[in-house]
C-alpha positions as CSV (number, residue, x, y, z in Angstrom):
1,X,-0.6,45.2,-19.6
2,X,0.4,47.1,-22.8
3,X,0.8,43.8,-24.7
4,X,-2.6,42.6,-23.4
5,X,-4.3,45.7,-24.7
6,X,-2.6,45.4,-28.1
7,X,-3.7,41.8,-28.3
8,X,-7.3,42.7,-27.5
9,X,-7.3,45.4,-30.1
10,X,-5.9,42.9,-32.7
11,X,-8.5,40.3,-31.8
12,X,-11.4,42.7,-32.1
13,X,-10.0,44.0,-35.4
14,X,-9.8,40.4,-36.7
15,X,-13.3,39.6,-35.5
16,X,-12.1,36.9,-33.0
17,X,-14.9,36.2,-30.5
18,X,-14.5,37.1,-26.8
19,X,-15.3,34.9,-23.8
20,X,-18.0,37.4,-22.9
21,X,-19.9,36.9,-26.1
22,X,-23.3,35.1,-25.6
23,X,-22.6,32.3,-28.0
24,X,-19.2,31.6,-26.3
25,X,-20.9,31.6,-22.9
26,X,-23.5,29.2,-24.2
27,X,-20.7,26.9,-25.4
28,X,-19.0,27.1,-22.0
29,X,-22.2,26.2,-20.2
30,X,-22.7,23.2,-22.4
31,X,-19.1,22.2,-21.7
32,X,-19.6,22.5,-17.9
33,X,-22.8,20.4,-18.1
34,X,-20.9,17.7,-20.1
35,X,-18.1,17.6,-17.5
36,X,-20.6,17.4,-14.6
37,X,-22.5,14.6,-16.3
38,X,-19.3,12.7,-16.8
39,X,-18.3,13.2,-13.2
40,X,-21.6,11.8,-12.0
41,X,-20.4,8.4,-13.4
42,X,-17.2,8.5,-11.5
43,X,-16.4,6.5,-8.3
44,X,-19.9,4.9,-8.1
45,X,-20.5,2.0,-5.7
46,X,-23.9,2.2,-4.1
47,X,-27.0,4.4,-4.2
48,X,-29.3,4.9,-1.3
49,X,-31.1,8.0,-0.2
50,X,-29.7,7.7,3.4
51,X,-27.8,10.6,4.8
52,X,-25.5,11.3,7.7
53,X,-24.4,14.7,9.1
54,X,-21.2,14.2,7.1
55,X,-22.1,12.9,3.7
56,X,-24.8,11.1,1.8
57,X,-24.4,7.4,1.4
58,X,-24.7,7.9,-2.3
59,X,-21.0,7.4,-3.0
60,X,-21.4,8.6,-6.5
61,X,-18.8,11.3,-6.5
62,X,-20.9,14.2,-7.7
63,X,-23.6,13.4,-5.1
64,X,-21.0,13.1,-2.4
65,X,-19.9,16.6,-3.2
66,X,-23.4,18.0,-3.1
67,X,-23.9,16.5,0.4
68,X,-20.7,17.8,1.9
69,X,-21.0,19.9,5.0
70,X,-20.2,23.5,4.5
71,X,-16.9,23.1,6.4
72,X,-15.9,20.0,4.4
73,X,-16.7,21.9,1.1
74,X,-14.5,24.8,2.2
75,X,-11.7,22.4,3.2
76,X,-11.9,20.7,-0.2
77,X,-11.7,24.0,-2.0
78,X,-8.7,25.1,0.2
79,X,-6.8,21.9,-0.6
80,X,-7.4,22.3,-4.3
81,X,-6.1,25.8,-4.2
82,X,-3.0,24.7,-2.3
83,X,-2.4,21.9,-4.8
84,X,-2.7,24.3,-7.7
85,X,-0.3,26.7,-6.1
86,X,2.3,24.0,-5.3
87,X,2.1,22.6,-8.8
88,X,3.3,26.0,-10.1
89,X,5.6,27.0,-7.2
90,X,7.1,23.7,-5.9
91,X,7.0,21.3,-8.9
92,X,8.3,23.6,-11.7
93,X,12.1,24.0,-12.1
94,X,11.8,27.5,-13.5
95,X,9.5,29.7,-15.5
96,X,12.1,30.5,-18.1
97,X,13.9,28.0,-20.2
98,X,17.4,28.9,-19.0
99,X,16.5,28.3,-15.4
100,X,14.9,25.0,-16.2
101,X,18.0,23.8,-18.1
102,X,20.3,24.9,-15.3
103,X,18.5,22.8,-12.7
104,X,19.7,19.1,-12.4
105,X,16.5,18.3,-10.4
106,X,13.7,16.7,-12.4
107,X,10.5,18.5,-11.5
108,X,7.0,18.4,-12.8
109,X,3.6,17.6,-11.1
110,X,3.4,13.9,-10.9
111,X,7.1,13.2,-11.0
112,X,7.9,9.6,-10.0
113,X,8.0,8.8,-6.3
114,X,11.7,8.3,-5.7
115,X,12.5,11.7,-7.3
116,X,9.7,13.5,-5.5
117,X,9.9,12.0,-2.0
118,X,12.2,14.5,-0.3
119,X,10.5,17.5,-1.7
120,X,6.9,16.3,-1.2
121,X,7.5,15.8,2.5
122,X,8.1,19.6,2.9
123,X,4.9,20.8,1.2
124,X,1.7,22.1,2.7
125,X,-0.2,19.4,0.8
126,X,1.9,16.8,2.7
127,X,1.1,18.4,6.0
128,X,-2.6,18.1,5.2
129,X,-2.5,14.5,3.9
130,X,-0.4,13.5,6.9
131,X,-3.1,14.6,9.3
132,X,-6.0,13.0,7.3
133,X,-8.0,10.1,8.7
134,X,-7.3,7.2,6.3
135,X,-9.6,4.4,7.4
136,X,-8.2,0.9,6.9
137,X,-5.0,-0.4,5.3
138,X,-6.1,-3.4,3.3
139,X,-3.0,-4.4,1.2
140,X,0.3,-4.5,3.1
141,X,2.8,-7.3,3.2
142,X,3.7,-7.5,6.9
143,X,7.4,-8.3,6.5
144,X,7.8,-5.3,4.2
145,X,6.3,-2.9,6.8
146,X,9.1,-2.8,9.4
147,X,11.6,0.1,9.3
148,X,14.8,-1.5,8.0
149,X,17.3,0.6,9.9
150,X,15.4,0.0,13.1
151,X,15.3,-3.7,12.3
152,X,19.1,-3.7,11.8
153,X,19.5,-2.0,15.2
154,X,17.3,-4.6,16.8
155,X,19.4,-7.4,15.3
156,X,22.5,-5.8,17.0
157,X,20.8,-5.1,20.3
158,X,19.1,-8.5,20.7
159,X,21.3,-11.1,22.3
160,X,22.1,-14.2,20.3
161,X,21.6,-13.1,16.7
162,X,23.9,-14.8,14.3
163,X,24.4,-14.7,10.5
164,X,24.8,-17.7,8.2
165,X,25.2,-18.5,4.5
166,X,25.5,-21.6,2.4
167,X,28.9,-20.3,1.1
168,X,31.5,-17.7,1.9
169,X,30.7,-14.2,0.8
170,X,33.8,-13.1,-1.1
171,X,32.9,-11.0,-4.2
172,X,30.7,-8.0,-4.9
173,X,28.3,-10.4,-6.6
174,X,28.2,-12.5,-3.4
175,X,27.5,-9.4,-1.3
176,X,24.6,-8.5,-3.5
177,X,23.1,-11.8,-4.5
178,X,24.3,-14.7,-2.3
179,X,21.7,-16.1,0.1
180,X,22.2,-15.0,3.7
181,X,20.0,-15.3,6.8
182,X,20.0,-14.6,10.5
183,X,19.1,-16.9,13.3
184,X,18.9,-16.8,17.1
185,X,21.3,-19.2,18.9
186,X,22.0,-19.5,22.6
187,X,25.7,-20.3,22.0
188,X,27.8,-17.6,23.6
189,X,29.2,-14.9,21.3
190,X,32.7,-16.2,22.1
191,X,31.9,-19.5,20.4
192,X,32.2,-17.9,17.0
193,X,35.3,-15.9,17.7
194,X,37.6,-18.7,16.6
195,X,35.6,-19.6,13.6
196,X,36.6,-18.3,10.2
197,X,34.6,-15.2,9.2
198,X,31.8,-15.5,6.7
199,X,33.9,-13.1,4.5
200,X,36.8,-15.6,4.2
201,X,37.4,-18.6,1.9
202,X,37.7,-20.9,5.0
203,X,34.2,-20.1,6.3
204,X,32.3,-23.3,7.0
205,X,29.0,-23.2,5.1
206,X,25.9,-22.6,7.2
207,X,27.9,-22.2,10.4
208,X,26.6,-19.5,12.8
209,X,28.7,-16.4,13.2
210,X,27.7,-13.8,15.7
211,X,26.4,-10.6,14.1
212,X,29.0,-8.6,16.2
213,X,31.9,-10.7,14.7
214,X,30.5,-10.5,11.2
215,X,30.2,-6.7,11.5
216,X,33.6,-6.1,13.0
217,X,35.3,-8.2,10.3
218,X,33.3,-6.8,7.4
219,X,35.9,-6.0,4.7
220,X,34.2,-2.9,3.5
221,X,34.2,-0.6,6.5
222,X,33.7,-2.7,9.6
223,X,30.4,-2.3,11.5
224,X,29.4,0.9,9.7
225,X,29.9,-0.8,6.3
226,X,28.1,-3.9,7.5
227,X,25.0,-2.0,8.6
228,X,24.9,-0.3,5.2
229,X,25.4,-3.6,3.4
230,X,22.7,-5.3,5.5
231,X,20.2,-2.5,4.9
232,X,20.9,-2.6,1.1
233,X,20.0,-6.3,1.1
234,X,16.6,-5.4,2.5
235,X,15.5,-2.6,0.3
236,X,15.2,-1.5,-3.3
237,X,17.6,1.3,-4.0
238,X,16.2,4.3,-5.9
239,X,18.3,3.5,-9.0
240,X,16.6,0.1,-9.2
241,X,13.3,1.8,-10.1
242,X,14.7,4.4,-12.5
243,X,15.8,2.1,-15.3
244,X,12.4,1.1,-16.8
245,X,14.1,-0.3,-19.9
246,X,15.4,-3.2,-17.8
247,X,11.9,-4.4,-17.5
248,X,9.7,-5.8,-14.7
249,X,11.5,-9.2,-14.3
250,X,14.8,-7.5,-13.5
251,X,13.5,-5.3,-10.7
252,X,11.5,-8.3,-9.3
253,X,14.7,-10.3,-9.0
254,X,16.1,-7.6,-6.7
255,X,12.8,-7.2,-4.9
256,X,12.3,-10.9,-4.2
257,X,15.7,-11.4,-2.6
258,X,15.0,-8.9,0.1
259,X,12.2,-10.9,1.8
260,X,14.3,-14.0,3.0
261,X,16.8,-11.7,4.7
262,X,14.1,-9.6,6.4
263,X,12.0,-12.6,7.5
264,X,15.0,-14.4,9.0
265,X,15.6,-11.3,11.3
266,X,11.9,-10.9,12.1
267,X,10.9,-14.4,13.1
268,X,12.5,-14.2,16.5
269,X,10.0,-13.3,19.2
270,X,11.8,-10.3,20.9
271,X,12.5,-8.7,17.5
272,X,9.0,-9.2,16.1
273,X,7.3,-8.0,19.3
274,X,9.4,-4.8,19.6
275,X,9.1,-4.0,15.9
276,X,5.4,-4.7,15.7
277,X,4.5,-2.5,18.7
278,X,6.5,0.4,17.0
279,X,4.9,-0.3,13.6
280,X,1.3,-0.1,15.1
281,X,2.2,3.2,16.6
282,X,3.4,4.6,13.3
283,X,0.2,3.4,11.5
284,X,-2.1,4.8,14.1
285,X,-0.2,8.2,14.0
286,X,-0.8,8.2,10.2
287,X,-4.6,8.0,10.7
288,X,-5.0,4.3,10.1
289,X,-7.5,2.6,12.4
290,X,-7.4,-1.0,11.2
291,X,-4.9,-3.2,9.2
292,X,-5.1,-6.5,7.3
293,X,-1.6,-7.7,6.9
294,X,-0.7,-10.3,4.3
295,X,2.0,-12.7,5.6
296,X,3.6,-15.9,4.3
297,X,5.4,-18.0,6.8
298,X,8.6,-18.9,4.9
299,X,10.8,-18.9,8.1
300,X,10.2,-20.8,11.3
301,X,9.3,-18.8,14.3
302,X,11.5,-19.0,17.4
303,X,10.3,-18.0,20.8
304,X,12.6,-16.0,23.1
305,X,15.6,-18.0,24.2
306,X,14.7,-21.1,22.1
307,X,17.2,-22.6,19.7
308,X,14.6,-24.8,18.0
309,X,11.7,-23.2,16.1
310,X,8.1,-23.9,17.0
311,X,6.5,-26.8,15.2
312,X,3.4,-24.7,14.3
313,X,2.5,-21.0,14.1
314,X,0.3,-20.8,17.1
315,X,2.9,-19.1,19.2
316,X,3.4,-16.4,16.5
317,X,-0.3,-15.7,16.2
318,X,-0.6,-15.5,20.0
319,X,2.3,-13.1,20.1
320,X,0.7,-10.8,17.4
321,X,-2.6,-10.9,19.2
322,X,-1.0,-10.0,22.5
323,X,1.0,-7.1,21.0
324,X,-2.1,-5.7,19.3
325,X,-4.1,-5.8,22.6
326,X,-1.1,-4.3,24.4
327,X,-1.0,-1.4,21.9
328,X,-4.8,-0.8,22.1
329,X,-4.4,-0.2,25.8
330,X,-2.0,2.7,25.2
331,X,-2.9,6.3,24.6
332,X,-1.6,6.1,21.0
333,X,-3.7,3.0,20.4
334,X,-6.9,3.8,22.2
335,X,-8.8,4.4,18.9
336,X,-7.1,1.5,17.0
337,X,-9.6,-1.2,15.9
338,X,-7.1,-4.0,15.4
339,X,-5.2,-6.3,13.0
340,X,-6.2,-9.4,11.0
341,X,-4.0,-11.6,8.9
342,X,-4.5,-12.7,5.3
343,X,-2.6,-16.0,5.0
344,X,-0.5,-16.1,1.8
345,X,1.6,-18.6,0.0
346,X,3.8,-18.3,-3.0
347,X,2.0,-19.0,-6.3
348,X,5.2,-20.6,-7.8
349,X,5.0,-23.5,-5.2
350,X,3.9,-27.0,-6.2
351,X,0.4,-28.2,-5.4
352,X,1.9,-30.3,-2.6
353,X,3.6,-27.4,-1.0
354,X,0.5,-25.1,-1.4
355,X,-1.7,-27.8,0.1
356,X,0.5,-28.1,3.2
357,X,0.3,-24.4,3.8
358,X,-3.5,-24.5,3.3
359,X,-3.7,-27.2,6.0
360,X,-1.7,-25.0,8.3
361,X,-3.9,-22.1,7.5
362,X,-7.1,-24.0,8.4
363,X,-5.7,-25.4,11.6
364,X,-4.5,-22.0,12.7
365,X,-7.9,-20.4,11.8
366,X,-9.6,-23.0,14.0
367,X,-7.2,-22.0,16.9
368,X,-7.3,-18.3,16.2
369,X,-10.6,-17.6,14.5
370,X,-10.4,-13.8,15.0
371,X,-6.9,-13.4,13.6
372,X,-7.1,-15.0,10.1
373,X,-9.5,-13.3,7.7
374,X,-8.5,-14.5,4.3
375,X,-6.2,-16.4,1.9
376,X,-4.1,-15.2,-1.1
377,X,-1.3,-16.3,-3.4
378,X,1.6,-14.0,-3.9
379,X,4.9,-13.5,-5.8
380,X,5.5,-12.1,-9.2
381,X,2.5,-13.0,-11.3
382,X,4.4,-13.1,-14.6
383,X,6.7,-15.8,-13.4
384,X,4.3,-17.7,-11.0
385,X,1.6,-20.1,-11.7
386,X,-1.6,-18.5,-13.0
387,X,-4.8,-18.9,-11.0
388,X,-6.3,-21.1,-13.7
389,X,-3.6,-23.7,-13.0
390,X,-4.4,-23.6,-9.3
391,X,-8.2,-24.0,-9.6
392,X,-8.2,-27.7,-8.4
393,X,-6.3,-26.9,-5.1
394,X,-8.4,-23.8,-4.5
395,X,-11.6,-25.9,-4.8
396,X,-10.0,-28.4,-2.5
397,X,-9.2,-25.6,0.0
398,X,-12.9,-24.5,-0.1
399,X,-14.0,-28.0,0.6
400,X,-11.6,-28.4,3.5
401,X,-12.7,-25.1,5.0
402,X,-16.3,-26.2,4.9
403,X,-15.5,-29.6,6.5
404,X,-13.4,-27.7,9.2
405,X,-16.3,-25.3,9.8
406,X,-14.2,-22.2,9.1
407,X,-14.8,-19.4,6.6
408,X,-11.6,-18.2,4.9
409,X,-12.5,-16.0,1.9
410,X,-10.2,-15.2,-1.0
411,X,-8.5,-11.8,-1.5
412,X,-6.4,-12.5,-4.6
413,X,-3.6,-10.6,-6.2
414,X,-4.6,-10.3,-9.9
415,X,-3.6,-8.2,-12.9
416,X,-0.4,-6.9,-11.4
417,X,1.1,-7.0,-14.8
418,X,1.5,-5.3,-18.2
419,X,0.0,-8.0,-20.2
420,X,-3.1,-7.7,-22.4
421,X,-4.8,-11.1,-22.7
422,X,-1.8,-13.3,-21.7
423,X,-2.3,-15.9,-19.0
424,X,-1.1,-13.5,-16.3
425,X,-3.6,-10.8,-17.2
426,X,-6.3,-13.5,-17.3
427,X,-5.8,-14.0,-13.5
428,X,-8.4,-11.3,-13.3
429,X,-11.0,-13.6,-14.9
430,X,-10.2,-16.4,-12.4
431,X,-10.1,-14.1,-9.4
432,X,-13.6,-12.9,-10.1
433,X,-14.9,-16.4,-10.9
434,X,-13.4,-17.8,-7.7
435,X,-15.3,-15.3,-5.7
436,X,-12.5,-13.0,-4.5
437,X,-13.8,-10.2,-2.3
438,X,-11.1,-7.8,-3.2
439,X,-8.5,-7.7,-5.9
440,X,-4.9,-6.8,-5.1
441,X,-3.5,-4.3,-7.6
442,X,-5.8,-5.0,-10.6
443,X,-3.4,-2.9,-12.6
444,X,-4.5,-4.4,-16.0
445,X,-8.2,-4.3,-15.2
446,X,-8.8,-1.1,-17.1
447,X,-8.3,-3.0,-20.4
448,X,-11.3,-5.3,-19.7
449,X,-14.7,-3.6,-20.1
450,X,-16.7,-6.7,-19.2
451,X,-14.6,-7.4,-16.1
452,X,-15.0,-3.8,-15.0
453,X,-18.8,-4.2,-15.1
454,X,-18.5,-7.5,-13.2
455,X,-16.3,-6.0,-10.5
456,X,-18.9,-3.3,-10.0
457,X,-21.8,-5.7,-10.0
458,X,-20.2,-8.1,-7.6
459,X,-18.9,-5.2,-5.4
460,X,-15.2,-6.2,-5.6
461,X,-12.8,-3.6,-4.3
462,X,-9.5,-2.9,-6.1
463,X,-6.6,-2.5,-3.6
464,X,-4.6,0.1,-5.5
465,X,-0.9,0.5,-4.7
466,X,0.2,3.4,-6.8
467,X,3.8,3.9,-5.5
468,X,4.5,0.1,-5.6
469,X,3.4,0.0,-9.2
470,X,5.8,2.9,-10.0
471,X,8.8,1.4,-8.2
472,X,8.2,-2.1,-9.6
473,X,8.1,-0.6,-13.2
474,X,4.5,-1.1,-14.1
475,X,4.2,2.6,-14.7
476,X,6.7,5.5,-14.9
477,X,4.6,7.9,-12.7
478,X,1.2,8.5,-11.2
479,X,0.3,10.4,-14.4
480,X,0.5,7.2,-16.4
481,X,-1.3,5.0,-13.8
482,X,-4.6,3.3,-14.7
483,X,-6.2,4.5,-11.5
484,X,-8.1,7.4,-13.1
485,X,-9.5,5.0,-15.7
486,X,-10.9,2.8,-13.0
487,X,-12.4,5.7,-11.0
488,X,-13.9,7.1,-14.2
489,X,-15.8,3.9,-14.7
490,X,-17.0,3.8,-11.1
491,X,-14.9,0.9,-9.9
492,X,-14.5,0.9,-6.1
493,X,-10.9,1.5,-5.1
494,X,-9.0,1.9,-1.8
495,X,-5.4,3.2,-1.6
496,X,-2.7,0.9,-0.1
497,X,1.0,0.9,0.4
498,X,2.0,-2.7,-0.4
499,X,5.7,-2.9,0.7
500,X,6.7,0.5,2.0
501,X,9.9,-0.4,3.9
502,X,11.4,-2.2,0.9
503,X,10.2,0.3,-1.6
504,X,11.8,3.3,0.1
505,X,8.9,5.2,1.7
506,X,10.9,5.8,4.9
507,X,7.7,5.7,6.9
508,X,5.1,3.1,6.7
509,X,1.6,4.5,6.7
510,X,-0.5,5.7,3.7
511,X,0.5,9.3,3.5
512,X,2.9,8.9,0.6
513,X,0.4,7.0,-1.6
514,X,-2.5,9.4,-0.7
515,X,-0.2,12.4,-1.4
516,X,1.0,11.0,-4.7
517,X,-2.6,10.5,-5.9
518,X,-3.9,13.9,-4.7
519,X,-1.0,15.8,-6.2
520,X,-0.8,13.9,-9.4
521,X,-4.4,13.4,-10.5
522,X,-6.5,16.4,-11.2
523,X,-9.8,14.6,-10.9
524,X,-9.0,13.3,-7.4
525,X,-9.3,16.0,-4.7
526,X,-9.9,15.8,-1.0
527,X,-13.4,14.5,-1.6
528,X,-12.0,11.7,-3.8
529,X,-9.4,10.7,-1.1
530,X,-12.2,10.7,1.5
531,X,-14.3,8.4,-0.8
532,X,-11.4,5.9,-1.1
533,X,-10.8,6.0,2.6
534,X,-14.5,5.2,3.2
535,X,-14.2,2.3,0.7
536,X,-11.4,0.9,2.8
537,X,-13.8,0.7,5.7
538,X,-16.7,-0.7,3.7
539,X,-14.5,-3.5,2.4
540,X,-12.6,-4.2,5.7
541,X,-12.9,-7.8,7.1
542,X,-13.4,-6.6,10.7
543,X,-15.3,-9.9,11.4
544,X,-16.1,-13.1,9.6
545,X,-19.1,-12.6,7.4
546,X,-21.1,-14.8,5.0
547,X,-21.2,-13.6,1.4
548,X,-24.6,-12.2,2.0
549,X,-23.6,-10.4,5.2
550,X,-20.5,-9.1,3.4
551,X,-22.4,-7.5,0.5
552,X,-25.0,-6.1,2.9
553,X,-22.3,-4.4,5.0
554,X,-21.0,-2.8,1.8
555,X,-24.4,-1.8,0.6
556,X,-25.8,-0.4,3.9
557,X,-23.1,2.2,4.5
558,X,-23.6,4.6,7.3
559,X,-27.3,3.7,7.8
560,X,-26.7,0.1,8.6
561,X,-26.6,-1.4,12.1
562,X,-23.4,-3.4,11.8
563,X,-19.8,-2.8,12.6
564,X,-18.9,-1.3,9.3
565,X,-21.7,1.2,9.5
566,X,-20.6,2.2,13.0
567,X,-17.1,2.7,11.8
568,X,-18.2,4.7,8.7
569,X,-20.0,7.0,11.0
570,X,-16.9,7.4,13.2
571,X,-14.9,8.2,10.1
572,X,-17.4,10.9,9.2
573,X,-16.9,12.6,12.5
574,X,-13.1,12.3,12.3
575,X,-13.2,13.7,8.7
576,X,-15.4,16.6,9.8
577,X,-12.9,17.6,12.5
578,X,-10.0,17.2,10.1
579,X,-11.8,19.6,7.7
580,X,-12.3,22.1,10.5
581,X,-8.5,21.9,11.2
582,X,-7.8,22.6,7.5
583,X,-10.1,25.7,7.4
584,X,-8.4,27.1,10.6
585,X,-4.8,26.1,9.7
586,X,-4.9,27.4,6.1
587,X,-7.3,30.3,6.5
588,X,-5.3,32.4,4.0
589,X,-6.5,30.1,1.2
590,X,-10.1,30.2,2.3
591,X,-11.3,32.7,-0.4
592,X,-14.8,32.6,-1.8
593,X,-14.3,32.7,-5.5
594,X,-17.9,32.3,-6.5
């Protein structure tokens, strides 16, 4: 206090203005007005005068705040106070330099996900975000959603699972990189007892070895070591994401090799059914009411007890449909809306291979019209074919859909790259021109002022996956992510988790991504998260819609008569109850500072 008094005396003696002086107050008022005017331009998607008892349908961020209920406004203020407190008390190594240097832990608000994960899950902010209703999950690769340790357990507990490889696995390089897969076989476990192990030079390439024998004979620790090895083949380890100087291609090589192993385990009916039922429970518990999974069918699907795979994917779609309906009849799933599939194929494939998958997609859509909701091309954009190269087959696909009397809209990945004007970055142009309804990632969109205007005009949502972008080396942390630039320009965004099981989330809902954005970006608070959750509902493909119906559903908001409007109103009620819980649970932060 003595130092403060001396400082004040010195300032007055030097003639330094004080904050209480009228002209300083005038400056501050002008500053506040400028900030408020800027914020009016943030997060905009539609403007109507309609209102609900939760929020106005003017999703311009400033107007949304004005129309918050008193409870929601108090909850938002409480959350902001908790965030500020935790930034100082949880995410600072020490207030003095000596303490900071003594700590080996890297701490600062917005620290990269893999360094923050364990600490974030113990915070008050985590407890809040975990309980928040989150709307729809619109960008999630289905085979990257299943808990890996649970999947390994299922492989061991499911009768008939075998491992095979095109060559023996002998060296550390083989263990990390050699192709391996799993397959059901009705042959008895004893049949592989006399065969050479997959870990020996005499292993016969592609011969089936029971998972029990492979595990017990694993040279680096028997079954325990085998389980750890198998898990490591299905995930990106934290150290993979730390070394940004290795570049994007290097981590994608690790990332891409996880999918064939996971898919080979998954595509056996008993394993997929058990895993999917558990996954749906996890998503519903995380406040997610609807999911659109992207899935590419690189492995053949085998029904329970069948050595030979199905010739088509009808059995797989029937299984998924049945499991979803089974889940919706449970207490945990009573409020769950459902699941639809965005059919994907790899962008690196030849035209012939892509056309074959397109034919499968159309045939399956005709058989399961309520299950398939869209089409996409996936894989690393930098190393895959650009959309411009695929325009002829995409136009062919449209024509075939029309002739088959099915509607399969595009939901393209685009701009998941660091380029600025290269052919990968230009995928954004083609995605928009080809009529995509949403853009997956859109990481490089912020560099394109004209495209930003087009995205807003055409009401195209950006499926933002912030943690995925960190782990796959597009950005070092949420602080350097382009999401704030998109929000500042009024681009509609929803938050998604992309590949959580592979990326190391440990649980597979949206809480990690929501938390990372809330904690790391000062201009996104509880209201901002709510807005992005509402966006996920507006841009959900709950049912097939013509382009005109699709745009009307987005535009009408809570005042419409369609399914989206109904579910937006339900979200409003859920969010209001959630805000009531915040006010009661964290009453000590409910201080009127006006």
